[in-house]
C-alpha positions in Angstrom: -0.4 4.2 39.8 1.6 2.2 41.4 4.4 2.1 38.6 5.8 -0.2 36.4 9.6 -0.7 34.8 9.6 -0.5 31.1 12.0 -3.2 30.6 9.1 -5.7 31.7 6.4 -4.5 29.4 5.2 -5.2 27.0 4.8 -3.4 23.6 1.2 -3.4 20.6 2.2 -1.3 17.5 -0.9 -0.2 16.2 -0.6 0.4 11.4 -3.2 3.0 10.1 -2.5 3.8 6.7 -0.8 2.5 3.9 1.7 -0.7 3.2 4.5 2.0 3.4 3.4 2.4 7.2 3.4 -1.5 7.0 7.1 -1.5 6.4 7.7 0.8 9.0 6.2 -1.0 11.3 7.6 -4.5 10.7 11.3 -2.9 10.9 10.5 -1.0 14.1 9.1 -4.5 15.9 12.0 -6.0 14.5 14.0 -3.7 15.8 12.6 -4.2 19.0 12.9 -7.8 19.1 16.3 -7.3 18.9 16.5 -5.3 22.0 14.7 -8.1 23.7 11.8 -5.9 23.8 8.3 -8.4 24.0 5.9 -7.5 20.6 3.2 -7.9 19.7 1.1 -6.2 16.6 -2.6 -5.0 16.9 -2.6 -7.3 20.4 -5.7 -7.2 22.6 -3.9 -8.8 25.7 -3.9 -6.6 28.6 -0.6 -6.9 29.9 1.1 -5.2 26.5 0.8 -1.5 28.4 2.9 0.1 25.9 1.5 1.4 23.1 2.5 3.0 19.3 0.2 4.2 16.9 2.5 4.4 14.0 -0.5 7.3 12.5 -1.5 8.2 9.0 -2.4 12.3 7.4 -2.8 11.4 3.6 -5.8 12.9 3.5 -8.9 13.2 6.2 -11.1 10.4 6.6 -7.4 8.9 7.2 -6.6 11.5 9.4 -9.7 11.2 11.4 -9.0 7.4 12.1 -5.4 8.4 13.4 -7.0 10.8 15.9 -9.8 8.8 17.1 -7.0 6.3 17.4 -4.9 8.2 19.9 -8.3 9.8 21.7 -8.5 6.1 22.7 -5.0 5.4 23.6 -5.2 8.4 25.3 -8.4 7.3 27.9 -6.5 4.4 28.3 -3.8 6.1 30.0 -6.0 8.3 31.9 -7.7 5.4 33.3 -4.6 3.9 34.2 -3.9 1.0 31.8 -1.7 1.0 29.7 1.5 3.1 31.2 3.3 4.9 27.9 1.6 6.1 24.6 3.8 6.8 21.8 2.4 8.0 18.0 5.3 8.3 14.9 4.3 7.7 11.3 2.5 10.4 9.5 0.2 12.5 10.9 2.3 12.8 13.5 5.6 14.0 11.6 2.8 17.1 9.5 0.7 18.2 13.1 2.9 17.3 15.4 2.7 20.2 17.7 -0.5 20.7 17.5 -1.1 17.6 18.2 0.6 18.2 21.9 -1.4 21.0 22.9 -4.5 19.5 21.4 -3.9 15.9 23.4 -1.8 16.3 26.3 -1.6 12.5 27.0 0.9 11.1 24.7 4.0 10.5 26.6 5.6 11.7 22.9 5.8 12.6 19.2 8.1 10.8 16.4 8.0 12.0 12.7 8.3 9.3 9.7 12.6 9.3 9.9 12.8 9.8 14.4 12.9 5.8 14.3 15.7 5.1 16.8 14.3 8.4 19.1 11.4 6.5 19.7 13.6 3.4 19.9 15.8 5.5 22.3 12.9 6.0 23.7 12.1 2.3 24.7 15.6 2.6 26.2 16.5 0.0 22.5 19.3 0.6 21.1 18.7 0.5 17.1 20.4 -1.6 15.7 21.8 -0.8 12.3 23.1 -4.2 11.6 19.7 -4.8 11.0 18.6 -2.6 8.9 15.7 -3.7 7.0 15.3 -6.5 9.0 11.4 -7.0 10.2 9.0 -8.5 12.3 6.3 -9.5 9.0 2.5 -8.8 9.8 1.3 -10.4 7.0 1.1 -13.7 6.9 4.5 -15.1 5.5 4.4 -16.1 2.3 4.6 -12.6 1.1 5.6 -9.1 2.3 5.4 -5.5 1.2 8.9 -4.9 -0.3 9.7 -0.9 0.4 12.6 0.1 -2.5 12.7 3.8 -1.9 11.3 6.0 0.6 10.0 10.0 -0.1 8.3 11.3 -3.9 10.0 14.8 -5.9 7.0 14.8 -7.9 5.0 17.8 -7.7 1.8 16.6 -7.7 -1.1 19.4 -6.3 -3.2 17.5 -4.6 -0.5 15.3 -2.5 1.0 16.3 1.1 3.2 13.3 1.6 6.6 14.7 0.3 5.5 16.5 3.4 5.8 14.2 5.8 7.9 11.8 4.1 10.4 14.3 2.1 12.7 14.0 -1.2 12.5 10.8 -2.9 15.5 8.4 -1.2 16.5 4.5 -3.5 17.1 1.9 -1.2 21.0 0.9 -3.0 20.4 -1.9 -5.6 22.1 -4.8 -3.8 21.0 -3.7 -0.4 17.3 -4.8 -1.3 18.9 -8.1 -2.6 20.3 -8.8 0.5 16.9 -7.9 2.3 14.3 -9.7 -0.8 16.9 -13.0 0.3 16.4 -12.8 4.4 12.7 -12.8 3.3 12.9 -16.3 1.5 15.1 -17.8 4.0 11.9 -17.4 6.0 9.2 -18.3 3.4 8.3 -15.6 1.4 7.3 -16.5 -2.0 6.0 -13.0 -3.4 7.2 -9.7 -3.0 5.0 -6.7 -3.5 7.4 -3.8 -4.2 6.2 -0.5 -3.0 7.7 3.3 -2.9 5.7 7.0 -3.6 6.8 6.7 -6.9 8.7 2.9 -7.9 9.3 3.8 -11.8 11.7 6.8 -10.3 13.3 4.0 -8.5 17.7 5.0 -8.5 17.8 8.4 -10.6 19.0 9.9 -7.0 21.5 7.8 -6.3 22.3 5.6 -9.9 21.6 9.0 -12.4 19.0 6.5 -14.0 16.0 4.4 -13.9 17.0 1.5 -12.8 14.0 -0.2 -11.6 14.1 -3.3 -15.0 17.4 -4.1 -13.4 16.1 -3.8 -9.6 13.4 -6.6 -10.4 15.1 -8.8 -12.6 17.5 -9.4 -9.8 14.8 -10.2 -7.9 13.6 -12.1 -9.7 16.9 -14.3 -9.1 16.6 -14.7 -5.9 16.1 -17.8 -4.5 12.5 -19.2 -3.9 11.0 -15.2 -5.5 7.4 -16.4 -7.0 6.2 -14.1 -7.9 6.6 -10.3 -8.2 4.5 -7.5 -7.9 5.0 -3.4 -9.4 3.1 -0.8 -7.0 2.7 3.0 -7.4 3.7 3.6 -10.7 4.4 6.7 -11.9 3.0 7.4 -15.6 4.9 10.2 -16.4 8.4 9.1 -18.1 7.7 5.1 -17.7 9.8 3.5 -18.4 10.0 1.3 -20.7 12.4 -1.7 -20.3 9.8 -2.1 -17.1 7.1 -2.8 -19.5 9.6 -5.1 -21.3 10.0 -7.7 -17.7 7.0 -7.7 -16.8 6.1 -9.5 -20.4 9.7 -11.3 -20.5 10.4 -12.8 -16.6 7.9 -15.6 -15.9 8.4 -14.4 -11.9 6.8 -10.7 -12.5 3.2 -11.2 -12.6 1.2 -10.0 -15.1 0.0 -7.1 -13.4 0.5 -3.1 -12.9 -1.0 -1.1 -10.0 -0.7 3.0 -12.0 -3.1 5.5 -9.8 -3.6 7.9 -12.6 -6.4 10.1 -10.7 -7.8 11.3 -13.9 -7.9 11.5 -17.4 -9.3 15.8 -18.6 -6.9 17.6 -19.8 -6.8 20.9 -17.8 -7.9 18.7 -14.7 -4.4 17.0 -14.9 -2.3 20.2 -16.0 -4.0 22.0 -12.4 -2.6 18.2 -10.5 0.5 18.7 -11.7 0.8 15.5 -13.1 2.6 15.6 -16.0 1.1 13.7 -18.5 -1.9 14.0 -21.0 -4.8 11.8 -21.6 -3.4 10.8 -24.8 -0.2 10.7 -23.2 -2.1 8.3 -20.4 -4.1 5.8 -23.3 -1.0 5.6 -25.0 0.8 4.0 -22.3 -2.2 1.5 -21.6 -2.5 0.5 -25.3 1.6 -0.6 -24.7 1.1 -1.7 -21.9 -1.6 -5.0 -23.2 0.2 -4.2 -26.5 3.9 -6.1 -25.2 2.0 -7.7 -22.1 -1.0 -9.7 -23.4 -3.3 -9.7 -20.0 -2.0 -8.1 -18.0 -3.8 -6.8 -15.2 -4.0 -2.8 -14.5 -5.1 -1.3 -11.1 -6.0 2.1 -10.8 -6.9 5.0 -8.5 -8.5 7.8 -9.7 -9.8 11.3 -7.1 -13.0 12.6 -7.2 -13.9 16.6 -7.0 -10.5 17.7 -8.0 -11.3 22.0 -7.1 -12.2 22.7 -10.7 -14.0 19.1 -12.2 -16.8 20.3 -13.9 -19.6 18.0 -14.5 -18.2 17.4 -18.3 -15.1 16.5 -17.1 -16.5 14.1 -14.6 -18.8 12.7 -16.7 -15.2 12.7 -19.6 -13.7 10.4 -17.0 -16.5 8.0 -16.3 -16.9 7.2 -20.0 -13.2 6.6 -19.9 -13.2 4.3 -17.5 -15.9 2.1 -18.9 -14.3 2.8 -22.0 -10.8 1.6 -20.8 -12.5 -1.2 -18.7 -9.4 -1.1 -16.2 -8.7 -5.0 -14.7 -8.9 -2.9 -10.9 -9.8 0.7 -9.7 -10.3 2.7 -7.2 -11.6 6.2 -5.9 -11.2 9.1 -3.7 -12.8 11.2 -2.8 -10.5 14.8 -3.4 -9.2 16.2 0.4 -8.0 19.9 0.1 -4.9 19.6 2.5 -3.1 22.5 3.1 0.3 23.5 2.2 0.0 22.0 -0.8 -0.4 22.8 -3.9 -3.8 22.9 -4.8 -4.8 24.4 -1.6 -5.0 27.7 -3.8 -6.8 26.7 -5.7 -11.1 26.8 -4.3 -12.6 23.5 -3.4 -15.6 24.2 -4.9 -17.5 20.7 -5.5 -19.1 19.7 -2.3 -19.1 17.2 -0.3 -21.9 15.0 -1.0 -21.2 16.0 -5.0 -17.5 14.2 -5.3 -18.9 11.1 -2.9 -21.9 11.3 -6.0 -19.0 11.2 -8.8 -17.0 8.4 -6.7 -20.0 6.6 -6.1 -21.4 7.2 -10.2 -17.4 5.4 -11.6 -17.6 3.2 -9.1 -20.5 1.9 -10.6 -19.5 1.3 -14.1 -16.6 -0.2 -12.4 -18.5 -2.9 -10.7 -20.2 -4.0 -14.2 -16.8 -4.0 -15.7 -15.3 -5.9 -12.9 -18.2 -8.8 -12.5 -18.5 -8.7 -16.9 -14.5 -10.4 -16.5 -14.8 -12.1 -14.3 -17.4 -13.8 -15.9 -14.8 -14.7 -18.4 -12.8 -16.9 -16.1 -15.6 -19.4 -15.5 -14.8 -22.5 -16.5 -10.4 -22.0 -17.0 -7.8 -23.1 -14.6 -5.8 -20.1 -12.8 -2.6 -20.3 -10.2 -3.7 -19.8 -7.3 -1.5 -19.0 -4.2 -3.2 -19.7 -0.4 -3.4 -16.8 1.8 -5.7 -17.8 4.3 -8.6 -20.4 5.6 -12.0 -18.8 6.6 -15.1 -20.2 6.9 -14.3 -22.9 6.1 -13.2 -22.0 3.3 -9.2 -21.5 1.7 -8.8 -18.1 0.0 -6.8 -17.5 -2.9 -5.9 -15.0 -5.1 -4.0 -15.0 -8.6 -1.0 -13.1 -10.6 -3.6 -11.0 -11.6 -4.8 -10.0 -8.1 -2.5 -8.2 -5.1 -3.7 -8.5 -0.8 -6.1 -6.7 0.8 -7.1 -4.2 -2.3 -8.4 -6.7 -5.0 -10.3 -10.6 -6.4 -10.0 -13.3 -3.9 -10.8 -16.5 -5.5 -12.8 -18.6 -2.7 -12.1 -22.7 -2.8 -14.4 -24.8 -1.1 -12.3 -27.4 1.0 -13.9 -29.8 0.9 -12.4 -32.0 2.5 -8.7 -30.5 1.0 -6.4 -30.2 3.3 -4.5 -27.2 1.5 -0.5 -25.1 2.9 -1.1 -21.2 3.6 1.0 -20.3 0.6 0.8 -22.9 -1.8 0.1 -22.3 -5.1 -2.6 -24.7 -6.7 -4.3 -25.1 -9.5 -8.1 -24.9 -9.9 -10.8 -24.0 -12.0 -12.9 -21.0 -11.7 -16.8 -22.4 -11.1 -18.6 -18.4 -11.0 -17.7 -15.4 -10.1 -19.0 -12.6 -8.5 -18.2 -8.9 -9.1 -14.2 -9.0 -7.0 -14.6 -13.1 -6.2 -13.9 -15.8 -8.0 -15.7 -19.4 -6.4 -13.4 -22.5 -7.6 -12.5 -25.9 -6.9 -9.5 -27.3 -6.7 -8.3 -29.1 -8.7 -4.0 -30.1 -8.0 
């Protein structure tokens, strides 16, 4: 095969996994561009002959998706269709030595904190002054905004600390600077993300500073919406509730993964909360922020989950009427605390239980959506698709929540615009609307 110089080759970055990985890929791409290296994201163009796969290693399905993607491009590498294959991210951090033996066609493997070494491999310099600069892979009007890295929580089911390390908050002044850079390029919505957003500030300021951070970000010129994700329920800072209630730029929305409600399972999960404390937090949120939308995620089939515990969870979901909800089936991850427990719920039963909870949630979601019919709502326009404009309300995060489908009807709406619509009908996970201004 005729050798090609790396300088002439273009780089294709492929991102798997969560929104934290999205940000990491965007930072990587920004660094490559600053080094005059042409880079694309998940492009199918044949002249992108260097491929970097940013992997996920969280649960079995995500790991398998990452391995399948690596194997696909390893085959392309052997066939001479690409010149270089590099793998980074959580799977590479966690299983690097095993993967090196199993997939020798990969040119090099990098962990989650090895961006400078990855760049050096591509004959690029790591630009410290560009810290936080990114090439967005999302529409320019919204951006995932990572406020910290790693996690100090001891949750027994979670392998994140093994792959991402301990919690490290980004200094507040730096985050405000990064937000200003984004808004100067047209970003109006920040989606705050972290492994544990409510822990923000404890490591560098000695106290939780999430509420102050949200307030300062809201003062950045150009910001319209700030959306909070991945808020840990234990030790929840109540000043955050006040900011959500009083700051008009903070969406009346919170993503707060609760995982389960059975006290014995919460204890074995090492969540540091109980059913009563969880219910109290939900009550406080709803009482202090009327109309707030709460998104949560749950785990079905954790070791020791009896049928009675599952039914307790299902009935609690029916009682709580969450606005948004997702369910994972438990994944038995080595080197986690729960790995010492017997994975005693069969895979088919885990899936059945998860489906049963989601069936309850489908009915709740439809009922809540039908209550919006006839109402006038503000919507952020995300994209144009199949003759319709697709948008979201402040109660919906991209990709995981409801969408508002607006018939074009000759209207020429700009992506990123905030518009008024009247809801005409509702489905389980979509709202249908007419443009009114």
